[in-house]
C-alpha positions in Angstrom: -12.4 -12.3 -11.9 -15.4 -10.9 -13.1 -17.5 -10.9 -9.9 -15.1 -8.5 -8.5 -15.4 -6.2 -11.6 -18.9 -6.1 -11.5 -18.7 -5.3 -7.9 -16.7 -2.4 -8.4 -18.9 -1.2 -11.1 -21.6 -1.3 -9.1 -20.3 0.1 -5.7 -19.4 3.4 -7.8 -23.1 4.0 -8.6 -23.7 4.0 -4.5 -24.0 6.9 -2.7 -22.7 5.8 0.8 -20.7 2.4 1.5 -21.4 1.2 5.0 -18.3 0.1 6.8 -18.5 -3.3 8.5 -15.7 -5.2 10.4 -14.8 -8.9 10.4 -12.1 -10.8 12.3 -9.9 -13.2 10.2 -7.0 -15.2 11.3 -3.5 -14.4 10.0 -3.3 -17.3 7.6 -6.6 -16.2 6.1 -5.7 -12.5 6.0 -2.6 -13.5 3.9 -4.6 -15.4 1.7 -7.0 -12.9 0.9 -4.2 -10.2 0.4 -2.3 -12.8 -1.9 -5.4 -13.3 -4.0 -6.4 -9.8 -4.0 -3.0 -8.7 -5.6 -3.2 -11.2 -7.9 -6.8 -10.2 -9.2 -5.6 -6.7 -9.3 -7.9 -5.3 -6.6 -8.3 -4.6 -3.0 -8.7 -7.0 0.1 -11.7 -5.0 0.9 -13.3 -5.5 -2.3 -12.5 -8.8 -2.4 -14.0 -9.7 0.9 -17.1 -7.6 0.0 -17.6 -9.9 -3.0 -16.6 -13.4 -1.1 -19.2 -12.5 1.7 -21.8 -11.5 -1.1 -21.4 -14.4 -3.2 -21.6 -16.9 0.0 -25.0 -15.0 1.2 -26.4 -15.9 -2.3 -25.3 -19.3 -1.9 -26.8 -19.7 1.2 -30.1 -18.0 0.3 -30.1 -14.7 2.3 -30.3 -12.8 -0.9 -28.4 -9.7 -1.5 -25.5 -8.7 0.8 -26.2 -4.9 0.9 -29.8 -6.2 2.5 -28.1 -7.5 5.3 -25.8 -4.6 6.2 
């Protein structure tokens, strides 16, 4: 997934990654973990990518500006 790779490259240049917590159901957590394994990334990277993509689609702009 190109979005995940782009995010990894972008986050390497950030001075500090802010932590945040979201609650997921067990099935959603399992699906996220399986998809991350398929893509060869961590669940955290995939979750951040999905949240950023959703924020952009809903007109909220850049995800990091919201955090």
